[in-house]
MIGUMI-679372 format. One line per 2 residues: their letters; for each residue x, y, z of N, C-alpha, C. Coordinates in steps of 0.2 Angstrom, whole numbers, plus 2048, in hexadecimal, padded with zeros to 3 digits. Atoms other than C-alpha are relative to their C-alpha. Layout:
N
A = X/Y/Z/X/Y/Z/X/Y/Z  ...
END
This chain:
348
MT = 7FB/7FD/808/565/B4B/1E1/7FD/7FC/7FB  803/804/807/55E/B46/1CE/805/7FD/7FF
TV = 7FB/805/801/56A/B39/1C8/7FE/803/7F5  802/7FE/806/56B/B40/1B3/803/7FB/7FC
NT = 7FD/802/806/56D/B35/1A6/804/800/7FA  801/7FD/805/576/B37/199/803/7FB/7FA
TT = 7FC/803/804/580/B2F/18A/807/802/7FF  7F8/7FF/801/594/B31/18B/801/7FC/7FA
AQ = 7FA/802/805/5A1/B2F/180/804/7F8/7FF  7FE/807/7FE/5A6/B1F/188/7FE/7FC/7FF
ET = 806/805/802/595/B19/188/801/7FE/7FA  803/802/808/594/B19/175/806/7FE/7FD
GT = 7FB/801/803/5A7/B15/173/806/803/7FB  7FF/7FD/807/5A8/B23/167/809/806/804
PP = 7FB/7FC/7FF/5B9/B2D/16B/7FD/807/803  803/7FA/7FE/5B5/B3F/174/801/807/7FA
SM = 800/7FC/808/5BE/B48/165/7FC/800/7FB  804/801/804/5B3/B3F/15A/7FA/805/800
RL = 807/7FD/801/5A3/B43/160/800/805/803  800/7F9/7FE/5A7/B54/167/800/802/7F7
RE = 800/7FD/808/5AA/B57/152/7FA/7FF/7FF  805/802/801/59A/B4D/150/7F9/806/803
LV = 803/7FC/7FE/591/B57/15D/7FE/809/7FE  800/7F8/801/596/B69/156/7FD/800/7F8
FG = 802/801/804/591/B63/145/7F8/801/801  806/801/7FF/57E/B62/14D/7FA/803/7FC
AA = 801/7FD/803/57A/B6E/142/7FD/7FF/7F8  801/806/806/57B/B64/133/7FC/7FB/800
CA = 805/805/7FE/571/B56/13A/7F9/804/800  806/7FD/800/562/B62/13C/7FF/802/7FB
AA = 802/7FF/806/563/B6A/12C/7FE/7F8/7FC  802/808/805/563/B59/122/7FA/7FD/801
VR = 808/802/7FF/552/B53/12E/7FE/806/7FC  805/7F9/804/54B/B65/127/800/800/7F9
AA = 801/7FF/806/551/B63/116/7FB/7FA/7FD  804/806/802/549/B51/116/7F9/802/801
AR = 806/7FD/7FE/538/B56/11E/7FE/805/7FA  805/7F8/805/536/B66/111/802/7FC/7F9
LG = 801/803/807/53A/B5A/101/7FB/7FD/801  804/804/800/52F/B50/109/804/7F5/7FD
VA = 7FB/805/803/53D/B41/105/7FC/7F8/804  803/807/7FD/533/B33/114/7F9/7FF/7FC
DA = 805/801/804/524/B36/10A/7FF/7FE/7FA  7FE/801/804/52B/B32/0FC/804/7F5/7FD
LG = 7FE/807/800/532/B21/100/7FC/7FB/802  805/806/7FD/528/B12/102/803/7FC/804
DS = 7FE/809/7FA/52A/AFF/10C/807/800/7FD  7FA/803/804/537/AFD/0FF/805/805/800
PA = 7FC/7FA/801/547/B03/0FD/801/803/7FB  7FF/7FE/806/54B/B0F/0F0/808/803/7FE
TA = 7FA/7FC/801/55A/B16/0E7/7FF/808/801  7FE/7FA/7FF/561/B28/0EA/7FC/805/7FA
EE = 803/7FC/806/55B/B2C/0D7/7F8/801/7FF  806/7FF/801/54A/B25/0D8/7FC/805/806
LA = 803/7FA/7FE/546/B30/0E7/800/807/7FE  7FF/7F8/805/54D/B40/0DF/7FC/802/7FC
AS = 807/800/803/542/B3C/0D3/7F9/803/802  806/7FD/7FB/534/B3D/0DF/800/806/802
VR = 801/7FC/7FF/537/B49/0E6/805/807/7FE  7FB/7FB/804/541/B55/0D9/803/804/803
TD = 7F7/7FC/7FD/553/B57/0E1/804/7FB/7FB  7FA/805/806/565/B52/0D8/802/7FB/805
PR = 803/808/7FF/564/B41/0DA/80A/7FE/808  7FC/800/7FC/578/B42/0DF/801/804/808
AL = 804/7FE/7F9/573/B4F/0EE/7FC/7FD/804  804/803/7FC/566/B47/0F4/803/7F8/804
RR = 7FB/806/7FF/573/B35/0F6/803/803/806  7FD/7FC/7F9/57C/B42/101/7FC/801/805
LL = 804/7FD/7FC/56E/B48/10B/7FD/7FA/803  803/808/7FD/568/B35/10F/804/7FD/802
RA = 7FA/804/7FD/579/B2F/112/802/804/807  7FE/7FD/7F9/57C/B3C/120/7FA/7FE/805
LS = 805/801/7FC/56B/B39/127/802/7F7/803  7FF/808/7FE/56E/B25/127/807/7FE/805
CY = 7FA/801/7FA/57F/B28/132/7F9/802/808  804/7FF/7FB/56F/B2E/13E/7FC/7FD/802
EI = 805/803/800/564/B20/13C/7FA/802/7FD  807/7FF/803/557/B2A/133/802/800/7F7
FE = 802/802/808/555/B22/122/806/7F9/803  7F9/806/7FF/562/B11/121/804/7FE/7F7
ET = 7FD/801/809/56E/B0E/110/801/7F9/7FF  800/807/7FF/56C/AFC/10E/808/7FF/7FB
AD = 7F8/803/802/57D/AF1/105/800/803/7F7  800/7FE/808/578/AF6/0F2/7FE/807/800
GR = 7FF/7F8/801/576/B07/0F5/7F9/804/800  806/7FE/800/564/B0B/0F6/800/803/807
FA = 802/7FD/7FA/559/B12/104/7FC/7FD/803  807/802/800/54D/B0C/10F/800/805/807
HT = 805/7FC/7FC/543/B13/11E/802/7FD/808  7FE/802/7FB/549/B12/131/7F8/803/806
EM = 808/7FE/7FA/53B/B15/141/801/807/7FE  800/7F7/7FF/543/B28/142/7FC/802/7F9
SR = 800/7FD/808/541/B2A/12D/7F9/7FE/801  806/800/800/530/B25/12F/7FC/805/804
ML = 801/7F9/7FB/52B/B31/13C/800/807/7F9  801/7F9/804/52E/B3F/12E/7FB/7FF/7FA
RE = 806/801/804/522/B38/124/7F8/806/802  807/7FC/800/511/B44/125/7FB/7FC/802
ND = 809/806/7FE/504/B35/129/803/7FC/804  7FF/804/7FC/50E/B2D/134/7FE/801/805
PH = 806/7FF/7FB/503/B2A/144/807/804/807  7FD/7FE/7FE/513/B2F/14C/805/804/7FC
SL = 7FB/7FA/802/51A/B3C/143/803/807/804  7FE/7FC/7FB/526/B49/149/803/804/7F5
KY = 7FC/7FD/807/529/B51/135/7FE/80A/802  801/7FA/7FE/520/B62/13C/805/801/807
IS = 7FC/7FE/7F9/52A/B63/14D/804/7FF/7FC  7FB/7FE/800/53A/B60/143/801/806/7FA
LW = 7FF/7F9/806/535/B6F/137/802/804/806  802/7FC/7F9/530/B77/148/808/803/803
CT = 7F9/800/7FC/542/B75/151/804/804/7FB  7FA/7FD/807/54B/B7B/13F/7FD/806/7FD
EP = 802/7FC/805/541/B88/13A/806/807/7FF  7FC/7FD/801/54A/B97/133/803/807/805
WT = 7FF/7FB/7FA/549/BA3/142/804/7FB/805  7FE/802/7F8/550/B96/14F/80B/7FF/7FC
WD = 7F8/801/802/564/B95/141/800/807/804  7FF/7FC/7FC/561/BA8/148/802/804/803
AW = 7FF/800/7FA/560/BA7/158/805/7FC/803  7FB/803/7FC/56B/B99/15E/807/804/800
PL = 7F8/7FE/800/57E/BA1/159/7FE/807/806  801/7FA/7FA/575/BAE/167/800/7FD/805
LD = 800/804/7FB/575/BA2/174/804/803/808  7FB/7FE/7FC/585/BA7/17C/7FB/808/806
EA = 804/7F9/7FE/57A/BBA/17E/7FB/7FF/806  808/802/7FD/56A/BB2/185/802/7FC/808
VR = 7FE/802/7FA/574/BA9/192/805/804/804  7FB/7F7/7FA/57F/BBA/199/7F9/802/801
SG = 806/7FB/7FF/56E/BC3/198/7FA/7FC/804  806/803/800/561/BB4/19D/7FA/801/7FE
SS = 807/800/802/555/BBA/192/7FF/7FE/7F7  801/801/805/54D/BB9/181/806/806/7FB
VF = 7FB/7FB/804/559/BBF/170/7FA/802/7F8  803/800/807/54A/BBF/165/7FF/808/801
DR = 7FF/7F8/806/546/BD4/165/806/802/7FD  7FC/7FE/804/555/BD6/161/803/7FE/7FB
LY = 7FE/806/807/557/BCA/153/7FA/805/7FA  806/7FE/803/545/BD1/14C/7FB/807/803
GK = 803/7FB/7FE/540/BE0/155/7F9/7FE/804  809/801/7FE/52E/BD8/15D/801/7F8/805
GF = 801/807/7FB/52B/BC9/169/7FF/7FA/7FA  7FE/807/805/52D/BB6/162/7F6/7FF/7FB
FD = 806/803/805/519/BB5/15F/7FE/802/7FC  801/7FB/805/517/BC5/158/801/800/7F9
HL = 7FC/803/804/525/BC0/14C/7FC/7FC/7FB  801/807/803/51D/BAE/149/7F8/803/7FA
HE = 804/7FF/802/50B/BB7/144/7FF/803/7FC  7FF/7F9/806/50F/BC8/13B/806/800/7F9
DA = 7FC/801/803/51E/BC1/134/804/7FB/7FD  7FC/805/802/523/BB0/130/7F8/7FA/801
HE = 806/803/803/511/BA9/12B/801/7F9/7FE  7FE/806/800/518/B99/127/805/7FB/804
SA = 7FD/803/7FB/522/B97/134/7FA/801/808  804/804/7FC/513/B99/13E/7FB/7F9/7FF
HV = 802/805/803/50A/B8D/134/803/7F9/801  7FC/806/7FF/519/B7F/139/7FE/7FF/809
FN = 801/7FF/7F8/517/B85/14C/7F9/7FC/802  805/802/801/503/B80/14A/800/7F9/800
QA = 804/807/801/505/B71/143/805/7F9/804  7FC/803/7FB/514/B6C/14F/7FD/7FE/806
MT = 804/800/7FB/508/B6E/15D/7FE/7FD/800  805/807/803/4FB/B65/155/801/7F9/804
TS = 7FE/804/800/505/B58/154/803/7FD/804  7FC/803/7F9/50F/B57/165/7F7/801/804
SM = 803/7FF/7FD/500/B5C/16D/7F9/7F8/800  804/803/802/4F3/B4E/165/806/7F9/803
QS = 7FB/803/7FC/503/B43/169/800/7FD/807  803/801/7F9/503/B44/17B/7F8/7FF/804
AR = 807/800/7FD/4F0/B46/17D/7FF/7F9/803  803/806/7FF/4EE/B35/17D/805/7FB/805
DV = 7FD/800/7F7/4FD/B33/18B/7FC/801/805  804/7FF/7F9/4F4/B3D/196/7F8/7FF/802
AE = 807/802/801/4E2/B36/193/7FF/7F9/804  7FD/804/7FC/4EB/B26/198/803/800/808
LL = 7FC/800/7FA/4F2/B2B/1A7/7FB/806/804  803/7FB/7F9/4E6/B37/1B0/7F9/7FB/804
DL = 805/803/7FF/4DA/B2C/1BB/7F9/807/802  806/7FA/7FE/4C9/B38/1BB/7FB/7FE/806
TG = 804/805/7FB/4C1/B2D/1C8/7FC/806/805  804/7FC/7FC/4B4/B3B/1D0/801/807/7FE
VS = 800/7F9/805/4B7/B48/1C1/7FB/800/7FD  806/7FF/802/4A8/B4E/1BA/802/805/7FA
TV = 7FD/7FB/804/4B1/B5E/1B2/806/802/7FF  7F9/7FE/801/4C1/B64/1AC/803/805/7FB
AD = 7FE/7F8/802/4C9/B74/1A5/807/800/7FD  7FA/801/803/4D7/B72/199/801/806/800
IG = 7FD/7FB/800/4E2/B81/19D/805/802/7F9  7FA/801/806/4EA/B89/18E/801/7FA/7FC
GG = 7FF/805/803/4E6/B7B/185/800/7FE/7F8  800/7FF/806/4EA/B7F/173/7F9/7FF/7FD
QG = 806/802/802/4DD/B76/169/7FB/7FC/802  805/807/7FC/4D8/B68/175/801/7FC/800
HV = 800/806/803/4DF/B5A/170/7FF/7FB/807  801/804/7F8/4E0/B56/185/7FB/7FC/800
LA = 807/7FE/7FF/4CF/B5B/185/7FC/7F9/7FF  804/802/802/4C9/B52/179/801/7F8/7FF
SL = 7FF/807/7FF/4D1/B40/17C/7FD/7FE/809  801/802/7FA/4CC/B41/18F/7F9/7FF/7FF
LE = 806/801/803/4BA/B43/188/7FE/7FB/7FE  803/805/805/4B8/B35/17D/802/7FB/804
KH = 802/806/7FD/4C0/B29/189/7FC/801/806  803/7FE/7FB/4B5/B31/197/7F8/800/7FD
PH = 807/800/801/4A2/B31/192/7FD/806/802  804/7FB/7FF/49B/B3A/1A0/804/807/803
LR = 7FB/7FC/801/4AA/B47/1A0/7FD/808/7FB  800/7F7/807/4A6/B5C/19A/808/802/803
GT = 7FA/7FE/802/4B5/B65/198/7FE/808/7FE  7FC/7FA/803/4BB/B77/194/804/800/7FF
LL = 7F8/800/802/4C7/B7C/189/802/807/801  7FF/7F9/7FE/4CF/B8D/18E/807/803/7FE
DL = 7FC/7FD/803/4D9/B97/182/802/804/7FB  800/7F9/801/4E0/BA7/177/7FA/7FE/7FB
PR = 804/7FF/806/4D1/BAC/16A/802/7FC/7FC  7FD/801/807/4DC/BA8/15B/802/7F7/800
VV = 7FD/806/802/4E0/B97/163/7FA/7FA/800  806/806/7FE/4D0/B90/16A/7FB/801/7F7
AN = 804/7FF/806/4C8/B96/158/802/7F9/7FB  7FE/807/802/4D2/B86/150/800/7FA/806
AD = 801/806/7FC/4CC/B7A/15F/7FE/7FA/7F8  803/80A/804/4CA/B67/159/7FA/800/7FF
PR = 806/802/804/4BD/B64/14F/7FA/7FF/803  807/803/7FC/4B4/B59/15B/800/804/806
LR = 803/7FB/7FA/4B4/B67/168/7FA/805/7FE  803/7F9/804/4AB/B73/15B/7F9/7FE/800
SG = 809/801/800/499/B76/159/801/7FB/7F9  802/804/805/494/B67/14E/804/7F8/802
GP = 800/806/7FD/49E/B5B/156/800/7FA/805  803/804/7FB/49F/B4C/15F/802/7FF/808
LA = 800/7FD/7F8/4A4/B52/170/7FE/809/802  801/7FB/7FF/49F/B63/16F/7FA/802/804
ER = 805/7FF/7F9/490/B62/17A/802/7FF/806  7FC/800/7F8/49C/B5E/187/804/804/802
TT = 7FB/7FD/7FE/4A6/B6B/185/7FF/809/7FE  7FF/7F7/800/4A9/B7E/187/805/803/7FD
VL = 7F9/7FB/801/4B4/B88/17D/804/806/801  801/7F9/7FD/4B8/B98/187/80A/803/7FA
PG = 7F9/7FC/7FD/4C6/BA4/182/802/803/802  800/7FA/7FA/4CE/BAE/18B/80A/7FD/802
DC = 7F9/7FF/7FD/4E2/BB0/193/7FF/7FC/808  801/801/7F9/4E4/BA4/1A2/806/805/804
RE = 7FD/7FB/7FD/4F1/BB1/1A6/7FD/804/803  804/7FB/801/4E3/BBD/1A8/7FD/7FE/805
AI = 807/803/7FA/4D6/BB2/1B1/7FE/7FB/7FD  804/807/800/4CE/BA1/1B1/7FA/800/802
PV = 807/801/7FE/4BB/BA2/1B1/7FF/7FA/801  803/80A/800/4B8/B8D/1B4/801/7FF/806
DA = 7FF/804/7FA/4B3/B85/1BF/7FF/7F8/800  7FF/809/802/4BA/B73/1BF/803/7FA/805
DL = 7FD/804/7FC/4BE/B63/1C8/806/7FE/7FE  7F6/7FF/803/4CF/B62/1BF/802/804/7FB
YI = 7FE/7FA/804/4D9/B6F/1B8/808/7FC/7FB  7FB/802/807/4E6/B6A/1A9/803/805/7FE
IK = 7FB/7FA/802/4F3/B76/1A7/808/7FD/7FE  7FC/802/803/4FF/B6E/199/805/804/7FC
NI = 7FA/7FD/803/50F/B76/192/800/807/7FF  800/7FA/802/50C/B85/196/802/805/805
LE = 7FE/7FB/7FD/514/B8B/1A4/809/801/801  7F9/7FE/803/526/B8E/19C/803/807/7FC
WD = 7FF/7FB/804/525/B9D/195/804/807/804  7FD/7FC/7FB/52A/BA8/1A5/7FD/7FF/807
DE = 803/803/7F8/528/BA6/1B8/7FC/807/800  805/7FC/7FF/51B/BB8/1B8/7FA/7FB/7FD
ST = 808/804/804/50E/BAE/1AC/7FF/7F9/805  800/805/7FA/512/BA0/1B7/7FD/7FE/805
RR = 803/7FF/7FA/50D/BA6/1C5/7F8/801/801  807/7FC/802/4FE/BB0/1BE/7F9/7FB/800
TL = 804/806/802/4F7/B9F/1B7/7FD/7FA/806  802/804/7FC/4F9/B95/1C6/7FC/803/805
RN = 805/7FB/7F9/4F2/BA3/1D3/7FA/801/7FA  809/800/803/4E1/BA3/1C3/7FD/7FB/802
VI = 804/805/800/4DE/B93/1C6/7FD/7FF/808  802/801/7F6/4DF/B92/1DA/7F7/804/801
GA = 808/7FC/7FF/4D1/BA2/1D9/7FC/7FD/7FC  806/801/805/4C7/B9B/1CC/7FD/7F9/803
AR = 802/808/801/4C6/B87/1D4/7FD/800/806  803/7FF/7FB/4BC/B83/1E3/807/7FD/804
PG = 7FB/803/7FD/4C8/B7B/1F2/7FF/7FA/7FE  7FE/805/800/4CE/B6A/1F1/801/800/7F6
AR = 801/803/805/4CD/B6A/1DD/806/7FC/7FD  7FA/805/802/4DA/B5F/1D3/801/807/7F9
VV = 7FB/7FF/804/4E9/B69/1CA/804/7FC/7FD  7FC/804/801/4F2/B5F/1BE/805/805/7FB
VI = 7FC/7FC/802/502/B68/1B7/802/7FB/7FC  7FA/808/804/50B/B5E/1A8/804/804/7FB
EN = 7FC/7FA/802/51A/B66/1A2/805/7FC/800  7FB/803/801/52B/B60/19A/806/801/806
LV = 7FD/7FE/7FB/538/B5E/1A5/808/800/7FE  7FB/800/802/54B/B62/1A4/805/7FB/806
DD = 7FC/805/7FC/550/B55/1B1/7FE/7FA/803  803/806/7FE/54C/B43/1B7/7FB/7FE/7FA
TP = 804/802/804/547/B41/1A7/802/7FA/7F7  7FB/802/807/54B/B33/196/801/805/7FB
SM = 801/7FC/809/549/B41/188/804/808/806  7FB/7FA/7FD/557/B4E/191/800/802/7FB
KF = 7FD/7FC/805/55F/B51/182/7FC/805/7FC  805/7FB/804/54F/B58/17B/7FE/805/805
TT = 804/7F9/7FD/549/B61/18A/805/806/800  7FC/7FA/800/558/B6A/18C/802/803/7FB
AM = 802/7FE/804/559/B6E/17C/7FB/805/7FF  805/7FB/800/549/B76/17B/7FF/805/803
DL = 7FC/7FC/7F9/54E/B7F/18C/803/806/7FD  7FE/7F8/803/559/B88/182/7FF/805/7F9
LL = 802/7FC/807/551/B8C/174/7F7/804/803  806/7FD/7FD/541/B94/180/805/807/802
LL = 7FE/7F9/7FF/54F/B9F/188/802/805/7F7  7FE/7FD/809/554/BA4/174/7F9/804/7FF
NV = 805/7FD/803/542/BA7/16F/7FA/805/806  806/7FC/7FD/536/BAD/17D/804/801/808
GG = 7FD/7FE/7F8/543/BAE/18D/7FD/7FC/806  804/804/7FA/53A/B9F/196/804/7FB/800
AK = 7FE/805/7FD/53F/B8F/19D/7FC/7F9/802  803/805/7FE/53C/B7C/19D/7FF/800/809
HT = 7FE/800/7FA/53B/B76/1B0/803/7FA/802  800/804/7FC/541/B6B/1BC/7FD/7FC/802
KE = 807/803/7FB/537/B5E/1C7/801/806/806  800/7FD/7FC/53E/B69/1D5/7FC/809/7FF
SM = 803/7F7/801/539/B7D/1CE/7F9/7FD/7FF  809/7FF/7FF/527/B77/1C8/7FD/7FE/805
IS = 806/803/7F6/523/B6F/1DA/800/808/805  7FF/7F7/7FD/52A/B81/1E0/7FB/804/7FD
RM = 805/7FC/802/51F/B8B/1D4/7FB/7FF/802  809/802/7FD/50E/B80/1D8/7FF/801/806
AD = 801/7FF/7F8/513/B81/1EA/7FE/807/803  7FF/7F9/7FB/517/B94/1EC/7F9/804/7FE
AG = 808/7FC/802/504/B98/1E2/7FD/7FD/804  804/803/7FB/4FC/B8D/1EF/7FF/7F8/7FE
LI = 803/807/7FE/4FA/B7D/1E9/803/7FC/804  7FF/806/7FE/4FB/B6D/1F1/802/7F9/7FE
VG = 7FC/805/806/507/B61/1E6/801/7FA/803  800/80A/800/506/B4E/1E6/805/7FB/7FE
DV = 7FC/806/805/50B/B41/1DB/803/805/7FB  7FF/7FD/805/517/B46/1CC/801/7FB/800
RP = 7FF/806/806/517/B39/1BE/800/802/7FC  7FF/7FF/807/51D/B37/1AD/7FA/7FA/7FD
VN = 804/802/806/512/B36/19F/801/7FD/7FB  7FA/801/806/51E/B31/193/808/802/800
AY = 7F8/7FE/800/530/B34/18F/800/809/801  800/7F8/802/52C/B47/18B/7FE/803/806
LH = 803/7FC/7FC/520/B4A/198/7FF/7FF/806  802/7FF/7F8/51B/B4B/1AD/7F9/804/801
AF = 807/7FD/7FF/50C/B4E/1B4/802/800/808  801/7FD/7F8/50B/B58/1C5/7FA/800/802
ES = 808/800/7FC/4FB/B53/1CF/801/804/808  803/7FF/7F9/4F5/B5E/1DD/7F7/804/801
IT = 809/7FF/801/4E4/B67/1E3/803/80A/804  800/7FB/7FE/4E0/B78/1E8/800/800/808
PA = 801/801/7F8/4E0/B7E/1FA/7FA/800/803  808/7FE/7FB/4D0/B7D/207/800/805/801
END
């Protein structure tokens, strides 16, 4: 049985009544992070502490209101208020900078987009029904709304996914042993950051990126015509839920088996249908158990329920779905604090 590690009120020394009051005001913290990201406060603050007045002049805000915002964020160690009343960077506030190598600016914006504030109050309805509330809110599915009616939110989503994919791609490339692998297929691989990282690390490798036409049209420049990896790359428009016309030694499926069970089944069966016997299939997913990032992944799990009716997996549920599809599951290893890799092979 998996043991879940969570921080209790007793461990923090905070009385339960105070902790619960803080938690029910969690929207204020999320909104404050969003406001700081949209105002560009972290970008305006340099390496030396600055007053609220100095920062307000840079980001064109009311100084007193900005001080209130920064003080609230400082309670969560996002910025730090110094003894003389100025504000300095912390590790977390630096991640709100646009050009920080570990930037979470667009992920912070994505998790607090306008539609999220409409959807969260309906969580009880989603829990009762077990399905998305998005059609009720907007009269259409999540991605249709995003691309047809919410272009700024679609841009934020794309930037957030790009940031997240680029950051995790390096970890995936470090984890995977590609001994004996000469061809790799990145299935539903978005812009192909994982594939690009693998091709850069392994000069002998050839790869295929498969995703929807509008997605691969904006593939990583390294993979496209004229890019340094283009000669070893095939960019293939397609829907992995319909067909996977790719023969490879290794198939990578990262963060796409969470929309709904039917999509998961179809995708895994399509991989088995395309692959030769004994081909490797590595599934990479966030888990809602046995992970140091449970507060984040369980929150994302609830957000998936709200917007698309999907779900994050437990280790057991992921293994079960892979085995049901016919894969022979082997090792399960952490990629980083947020992701696990499930090794498997196709049946003989």
